[in-house]
C-alpha positions as CSV (number, residue, x, y, z in Angstrom):
1,M,172.6,-71.3,154.1
2,P,174.9,-73.3,151.7
3,G,172.0,-75.5,150.3
4,K,170.4,-72.3,148.9
5,M,173.6,-70.9,147.5
6,I,174.3,-71.1,143.7
7,V,177.2,-69.9,141.7
8,V,176.0,-68.4,138.4
9,A,178.6,-68.6,135.7
10,G,177.8,-67.1,132.3
11,P,177.7,-63.9,130.2
12,L,175.8,-60.9,131.6
13,P,175.1,-57.7,129.7
14,P,176.7,-55.7,128.3
15,P,176.7,-56.4,125.4
16,V,173.0,-57.3,125.2
17,H,172.4,-60.6,123.4
18,G,170.2,-63.6,123.8
19,A,172.5,-65.7,126.1
20,A,173.4,-62.7,128.3
21,L,169.9,-61.7,128.7
22,I,168.7,-65.1,129.6
23,T,171.5,-65.6,132.1
24,K,170.6,-62.3,133.8
25,R,166.9,-63.2,133.9
26,A,167.6,-66.7,135.1
27,A,169.6,-65.3,138.0
28,D,166.8,-62.8,138.8
29,T,164.3,-65.7,138.9
30,L,166.5,-67.7,141.3
31,R,167.0,-64.7,143.5
32,A,163.3,-63.9,143.6
33,A,162.8,-67.5,144.7
34,G,165.0,-67.0,147.7
35,F,168.4,-68.4,146.5
36,Q,171.6,-66.7,147.4
37,L,173.7,-66.1,144.3
38,A,177.4,-65.5,143.6
39,F,178.4,-64.5,140.1
40,G,181.1,-65.4,137.6
41,D,180.4,-63.0,134.7
42,T,182.1,-64.5,131.6
43,S,181.2,-61.7,129.2
44,P,184.1,-60.0,127.3
45,G,182.1,-56.7,127.3
46,N,182.1,-54.4,124.3
47,A,185.6,-55.1,123.0
48,P,186.8,-52.9,120.2
49,N,188.6,-55.6,118.3
50,R,189.1,-59.4,118.1
51,W,192.3,-59.5,120.2
52,R,190.8,-57.3,123.0
53,H,187.8,-59.6,122.9
54,H,189.9,-62.7,123.5
55,F,191.9,-61.0,126.2
56,N,188.8,-59.7,128.0
57,R,187.2,-63.1,127.7
58,A,190.2,-64.9,129.3
59,R,190.3,-62.4,132.1
60,A,186.5,-62.8,132.7
61,Y,186.8,-66.5,133.0
62,A,189.8,-66.1,135.4
63,R,187.5,-64.0,137.6
64,C,184.8,-66.6,137.2
65,G,187.1,-69.3,138.4
66,R,188.0,-67.3,141.4
67,A,184.3,-66.8,142.2
68,I,183.8,-70.6,142.0
69,I,186.7,-71.2,144.4
70,R,185.7,-68.3,146.8
71,H,182.3,-69.9,147.2
72,S,183.4,-73.4,147.6
73,E,180.6,-74.0,150.1
74,A,177.9,-73.5,147.4
75,P,176.8,-76.9,146.3
76,T,175.6,-75.9,142.8
77,L,177.1,-74.3,139.7
78,Y,174.7,-72.9,137.1
79,L,176.7,-72.7,133.9
80,S,175.5,-71.0,130.8
81,L,177.5,-72.8,128.1
82,S,179.2,-71.1,125.2
83,G,178.5,-72.0,121.6
84,G,182.0,-72.2,119.9
85,Y,185.6,-72.3,121.2
86,G,184.4,-70.6,124.4
87,L,183.6,-74.2,125.4
88,L,187.3,-74.6,126.1
89,Y,187.0,-72.0,128.9
90,D,183.8,-73.7,130.1
91,L,185.7,-77.0,130.3
92,L,188.1,-75.4,132.8
93,M,185.2,-74.2,134.9
94,V,183.7,-77.7,134.9
95,A,186.9,-79.3,136.0
96,L,187.2,-76.7,138.8
97,A,183.6,-77.2,139.9
98,R,183.9,-81.0,139.9
99,W,187.2,-80.9,141.9
100,L,185.3,-78.9,144.5
101,G,182.5,-81.4,144.5
102,K,179.8,-79.2,143.0
103,T,176.7,-80.3,141.1
104,I,176.4,-78.6,137.7
105,A,173.3,-77.4,135.9
106,F,174.3,-76.7,132.3
107,H,172.1,-74.3,130.4
108,H,172.4,-74.8,126.6
109,H,171.8,-71.8,124.3
110,S,173.4,-72.9,121.0
111,F,172.9,-75.5,118.2
112,A,176.5,-75.1,117.0
113,Y,177.6,-78.3,118.8
114,L,174.3,-80.0,117.9
115,T,174.6,-79.7,114.2
116,K,177.7,-81.9,114.5
117,R,179.4,-83.5,117.5
118,S,181.9,-81.3,119.3
119,P,184.9,-83.0,120.9
120,I,185.1,-80.1,123.4
121,L,181.5,-80.5,124.6
122,A,182.0,-84.3,124.7
123,S,185.0,-83.7,127.1
124,I,182.8,-81.4,129.2
125,V,180.1,-84.1,129.5
126,R,182.7,-86.8,130.4
127,M,184.4,-84.4,132.9
128,A,181.0,-83.5,134.6
129,G,179.9,-87.1,135.0
130,T,176.6,-88.8,134.7
131,N,174.5,-87.1,137.4
132,Q,174.6,-83.5,136.1
133,L,171.6,-81.6,134.7
134,H,171.3,-80.3,131.2
135,I,168.7,-77.5,130.6
136,T,167.6,-77.5,127.0
137,L,165.2,-75.1,125.2
138,C,163.0,-77.5,123.2
139,P,162.4,-81.2,122.6
140,R,164.6,-81.3,119.5
141,M,167.5,-79.8,121.5
142,A,167.1,-82.4,124.2
143,T,166.9,-85.3,121.8
144,T,169.9,-84.3,119.7
145,L,172.0,-83.6,122.8
146,S,171.3,-87.2,124.1
147,E,171.9,-88.7,120.7
148,L,175.3,-87.0,120.2
149,Y,176.6,-87.0,123.8
150,G,175.0,-89.9,125.6
151,K,171.6,-91.4,126.4
152,H,172.5,-91.2,130.1
153,L,172.3,-87.4,130.2
154,R,169.7,-85.9,132.5
155,T,167.9,-83.4,130.2
156,V,164.9,-81.1,131.0
157,V,163.2,-78.8,128.5
158,I,162.6,-75.2,129.7
159,S,161.9,-72.6,127.1
160,N,163.3,-69.0,127.1
161,L,159.7,-67.9,127.7
162,A,160.4,-68.4,131.4
163,F,162.8,-65.5,131.4
164,I,161.3,-62.8,129.2
165,D,159.3,-59.8,130.3
166,L,155.8,-59.2,128.9
167,P,156.0,-56.2,126.5
168,A,153.4,-53.6,127.4
169,V,152.2,-53.4,123.8
170,E,148.6,-52.7,122.8
171,L,147.4,-55.8,120.9
172,R,146.4,-55.5,117.3
173,N,142.8,-54.1,116.9
174,C,140.0,-55.4,114.7
175,G,139.8,-53.8,111.3
176,R,143.5,-52.8,111.3
177,K,145.1,-53.0,107.9
178,F,148.4,-54.7,107.3
179,S,150.9,-51.9,106.6
180,S,154.4,-52.6,108.0
181,I,156.9,-55.4,108.6
182,G,159.9,-55.3,110.9
183,Y,163.3,-56.8,111.6
184,L,164.8,-56.8,115.1
185,S,168.2,-58.4,115.9
186,N,171.9,-57.8,116.6
187,I,172.2,-57.1,112.9
188,S,174.5,-59.0,110.6
189,L,174.4,-61.0,107.4
190,E,174.3,-64.2,109.5
191,K,171.2,-62.9,111.1
192,G,169.6,-62.4,107.6
193,I,169.5,-58.7,107.2
194,D,170.2,-59.1,103.5
195,R,167.4,-61.5,103.1
196,F,165.0,-59.1,104.8
197,L,166.0,-56.4,102.4
198,D,165.7,-58.8,99.5
199,L,162.1,-59.6,100.6
200,M,161.2,-55.9,100.7
201,A,162.7,-55.5,97.2
202,R,160.5,-58.4,96.0
203,L,157.4,-56.9,97.6
204,R,158.1,-53.5,95.9
205,E,158.4,-55.3,92.5
206,S,155.0,-56.9,93.2
207,G,153.5,-53.4,93.7
208,S,153.4,-53.5,97.5
209,S,153.2,-50.1,99.4
210,L,154.2,-51.7,102.7
211,T,156.8,-49.9,104.9
212,A,159.5,-51.6,106.8
213,R,161.4,-50.8,110.0
214,I,164.7,-52.3,111.0
215,A,166.0,-52.1,114.6
216,G,169.1,-53.3,116.5
217,P,172.8,-52.7,116.7
218,C,174.9,-53.3,113.6
219,S,177.8,-55.8,113.8
220,D,180.0,-53.2,112.1
221,L,179.9,-49.9,110.2
222,E,179.9,-51.7,106.8
223,I,176.6,-53.4,107.7
224,E,175.1,-50.1,108.6
225,R,176.2,-48.5,105.4
226,Y,174.8,-51.6,103.5
227,I,171.4,-51.1,105.1
228,K,171.2,-47.4,104.4
229,R,172.3,-47.9,100.8
230,R,169.7,-50.6,100.0
231,A,167.0,-48.9,102.0
232,S,167.5,-45.8,99.8
233,E,167.3,-47.9,96.7
234,I,164.2,-49.9,97.7
235,G,162.3,-47.1,99.5
236,G,159.9,-47.1,102.4
237,I,162.5,-48.6,104.9
238,E,163.6,-47.0,108.1
239,Y,166.6,-48.0,110.2
240,V,165.9,-46.9,113.8
241,G,169.1,-48.2,115.4
242,P,169.3,-50.1,118.7
243,V,166.1,-50.3,120.8
244,Y,165.8,-51.3,124.4
245,D,163.1,-51.1,127.0
246,D,160.4,-48.5,126.1
247,A,162.0,-48.0,122.7
248,K,161.6,-51.7,121.9
249,V,158.0,-51.6,123.0
250,H,157.4,-48.7,120.7
251,F,159.1,-50.5,117.8
252,L,157.0,-53.6,118.3
253,S,153.8,-51.5,118.4
254,S,154.7,-50.0,115.0
255,I,154.9,-53.2,113.0
256,D,152.3,-55.9,112.0
257,A,154.7,-58.8,111.4
258,L,158.3,-59.6,112.4
259,I,160.4,-61.3,109.7
260,F,163.5,-63.0,111.0
261,P,165.3,-64.8,108.1
262,T,168.4,-65.9,110.2
263,R,171.0,-68.3,108.9
264,Y,173.1,-68.1,112.1
265,V,174.7,-71.5,112.9
266,N,174.3,-71.0,116.7
267,E,170.7,-70.0,116.5
268,A,168.7,-71.8,119.2
269,Q,165.5,-70.1,120.5
270,P,165.6,-66.4,119.7
271,V,164.1,-64.3,122.5
272,V,163.0,-61.7,119.9
273,I,160.5,-64.2,118.5
274,Y,158.8,-64.7,121.8
275,E,158.9,-61.0,122.6
276,A,157.0,-60.3,119.3
277,Q,154.6,-63.2,119.8
278,M,153.8,-62.0,123.4
279,A,152.9,-58.7,121.9
280,G,150.4,-60.4,119.6
281,I,152.6,-59.9,116.5
282,I,152.8,-62.4,113.6
283,V,156.3,-63.9,113.2
284,A,157.9,-65.6,110.2
285,A,161.4,-67.0,110.7
286,S,164.0,-69.5,109.4
287,S,163.7,-73.1,110.5
288,R,166.8,-73.2,112.6
289,G,167.4,-74.6,116.1
290,C,164.2,-74.6,118.0
291,I,162.4,-72.1,115.7
292,A,160.2,-74.9,114.2
293,N,158.6,-75.3,117.7
294,M,158.0,-71.5,117.9
295,V,156.5,-70.5,114.6
296,P,153.6,-72.0,112.6
297,E,154.7,-74.3,109.8
298,E,153.2,-72.1,107.1
299,L,155.4,-69.2,108.3
300,L,158.6,-71.1,108.5
301,L,161.3,-70.1,106.0
302,D,164.0,-72.7,104.9
303,P,167.1,-72.8,107.2
304,S,169.0,-70.4,105.0
305,A,166.0,-68.2,104.0
306,S,167.0,-68.8,100.4
307,D,163.4,-69.1,99.2
308,L,161.3,-66.0,100.0
309,D,158.4,-66.8,97.5
310,G,156.0,-68.2,100.1
311,I,156.3,-65.5,102.7
312,A,156.2,-62.8,100.0
313,K,153.0,-64.2,98.7
314,Q,151.5,-64.4,102.2
315,I,152.4,-60.8,103.0
316,L,150.8,-59.6,99.8
317,A,147.6,-61.5,100.7
318,W,147.5,-59.8,104.1
319,E,148.1,-56.4,102.5
320,K,145.2,-56.9,100.1
321,S,142.7,-58.5,102.5
322,V,141.8,-57.1,105.9
323,A,139.9,-60.4,106.5
324,D,142.9,-62.5,105.8
325,F,145.0,-60.4,108.1
326,Q,142.4,-60.5,110.8
327,T,142.4,-64.3,110.6
328,A,146.2,-64.3,111.1
329,L,145.8,-61.9,114.1
330,N,143.3,-64.2,115.7
331,E,145.7,-67.1,115.4
332,A,148.5,-64.9,116.9
333,D,146.2,-64.1,119.9
334,R,145.4,-67.8,120.5
335,N,149.1,-68.5,120.3
336,R,149.8,-65.7,122.8
337,A,147.3,-67.2,125.3
338,G,149.1,-70.5,125.1
339,L,152.5,-68.9,125.6
340,L,151.3,-67.1,128.7
341,V,150.5,-70.5,130.3
342,Q,153.7,-72.1,129.2
343,R,155.7,-69.1,130.5
344,E,154.3,-69.6,134.1
345,D,154.9,-73.4,133.9
346,D,158.4,-73.1,132.7
347,A,159.4,-70.5,135.3
348,R,158.1,-72.7,138.0
349,K,159.8,-75.8,136.6
350,F,163.1,-73.9,136.5
351,V,163.1,-72.9,140.1
352,D,162.0,-76.4,141.1
353,L,165.2,-77.8,139.5
354,F,167.4,-76.1,142.1
355,E,165.4,-77.2,145.2
356,V,167.5,-79.5,147.3
357,P,167.7,-82.4,146.7
358,A,166.0,-82.1,143.3
359,I,169.2,-81.3,141.5
360,R,171.2,-84.1,143.1
């Protein structure tokens, strides 16, 4: 029936990245709750170069527009917003949806337009009108969105926890020594791979015998060569390549702490942090986007991960003292228990948003 119909517009894998993964999982959640879905996949796919990327993206949004028109009876458009100039395409989808009288639920995944005001997003907000819904990832995102684009906006906070699978990882056991740190991401300099390697070099200089494992697809061949060169120079570092599904579970099982020194401007609420925490793993990360709400204050790096002294000192302490490491693991277990409760609450809250007439 039309009231249970939703058009889902946003990137879907491939390639696999945070926004695409969350869009897919959000759709799976709505389908499991009994909603009928139509899709407008806006992903450009794995384009070999920049021009092909833009061509594929324009074509994907054209197909998305056709899906919106084809399902004109659907009262709701769920739109996963882009972070940069892709917002121009989103503006066209918003104009089309409003012309058809649809209500729009915007899902925000980026801080790019929250670090400074974006004229494009401001146009989207004006075009959509006052009665649309804005799904944000943390209180900071909701507050900043309202401050920059209008106090009238209807915002709701639902974390990415609602959309992640529980990794089937055996939790850390008592008496286990701290022996390995890890890095997992779509690897680039923006995502801080150089700072992770700098940290390992600093630990080596301090006499550490820790090993490190790096996982994820490289943004280009130059980055892969850079990792292999520095890994050879530092020693004790393994690059395992992209990991998904069981391979990701195995990777998480093999490390004691995840270090994520990102400086990515769009960084919002990285799924990898929650995945590691749900596996009972200690996480240290840059204070960007919503990360300050995810990681304990003492394990936050500065937004550019320019100062590694604090985390290096902490890692050395865990390596030297099983008791100190066990204290950190106990805290990680308590955090995991809280996240499990939040995950269920957020998933239920997300579905409730789309119940008629809740979204009206």
